[in-house]
Phi, psi and omega in degrees: 000140178244128170264127180227147177172172183288162171295143177064033180250349183119008181295323179294326175304306182295323173299321181288332178292316184288332172302334184264004176267120176301132178092014177245133171249120189241126178258128177270117174038070181293349177257002179302133179301340178251016182307316185297320178293320180299327183286343174268315179226095185300143178290150177290136182293125178294142185300330174293342179269070190296136178073359176278156176218184186331111187294333190245024187292331181288352176281342185304134176089350186266076186295327186293347180302327178294333176268332186273322184286145182234119176304326184296342181288349177281346184214355175225162188048047179293339175255132171227131174292162180298327181263015181294144177265103182228069185297322187293313182297321183291318180299319183291315178295327177294322179294315178301311181301317180293311185301316181296325178293337176288346189249327190206161183279353182223127184245132183235129175244117187260121179207127180280354182262006178278340194316305182268017177239015188287327177297321181293315178301319181301312181293325184261340174230062186295340175279348186282152175258139184242118181250125183247132174238134180229170182222150176312136185304309180293323174294321177293319180297317178298324176294322179298312182297314182299319180294322176293318180299311178302318185290318183275337180078021179223159180281318180267107181245023182080017186294341174281347181274150178289348181262011178305128197260013179302126173056039174056033182307311185291326179294317176301307184299322177296322178294318187275347194290338176294336175265319190237080187307328180305341182277351175307148180300323185287354183261000181231153175250359181208165175294323180290326176300309177298314177303311191287339175289319180291320174303312182300319182288329178289323176300320181296317178296321182286321177295332178280318193249341184284145176286329180204141178240121178238145180269157175297325180300319179293326178298324182281326191250340181215064192290330179294316181296314177303315181292324177303310187290324180291318181299321181292325178287324184265346173092007175208160191276127165266127180267111184308316185298334183267342184249344190303324182303337186284342179269121179261119180303320186279342176082003182206155173265194184293126180284137180289146173292170176308310185291317175303315182295318178299313179298325181286327180292320181293320178298310179304318181292320174297320175297315183300323178290320175296315180297318180297319176298320179297318179299314177300324180291319177297321182295320177293331178271005177081015186271350176245160170296146183293000000 
C-alpha cells in the first residue's frame, strides 16, 4: 500500500495510524533525499507530529538500501509517465516491499514524492492500493508558512515570492514545468499563486489514481467514517476505537522554548555534519552507489 499526499497534508498522521495497526510494516519517505543520512543520524521528530516516533526504525537491518537508494529521486524526475523506464526505482521499491513482507503481512510506503509518479506506480504495482490524504489549500499554505517561520525564527520567510523555498517549492515547480508549464516562475505573481497551482495539480493526480482520498478535516472531525472508507479501499479493517487517540485536534505537540529550540537546531546540525562525513567515507570505500 502507498500513502501519498502533499507535504503538511496529514500523511504522517496516516502513517502513524498504520504503524499502530497490527500486521503492518511501514516505511517512511523512502525517496527522501536525506534518507541515507537519516539512517546514520535519525531526524528529530517534529513537534507537530503528535504520537510519531523514530521515523526510520523499520529500515534497520536493510543494508541494501545504501546501494539501491538514490538521493536524486527526492527532487528530480518527479513526474513519471506510466510507461517510463525506471528499473532502479522499481528494484528499490520491490526490495523494500519484499523486506517488509518478511516482517508483516501488510507493507505500507508513505511518501510525499509519489504524487506525479502515481500513474507509473499504478502500471508497475497494479496490486497495490493507493491512499491519499489531502488538506484545504489555504490551510496547507498557512502551515507551510508557519513551519518556515518557526524554523527560521522570523515572520518574513519570503512567502510573497515565487521563489519561496518551503518544502523545495521552486525546485519542484522547475522540475515539473516541462510537463506543467503553468508552474514556471514567470507564470505566477506570488508564492501562494505558484503553490496553489501545484496543489491543484496534485489534487487532480490523486483523484485520478488513488483508491481513496480522505481529507485531514475528515480524519479530525469524522474519524469513524474516514476509517470506514480507508478500510473498504485497502481490504482490511481499521478499528477507530484503537486509533482515535492518534488524532490531535490541536494539530501540534508542545512547542519548544527558545533555548530548547536553539539547542535542538545545534544538535541537528552537528548530527547532519556527522552523517554527511560518514556517508562520504562510505562512498569512498564503495559501500554506497556511485
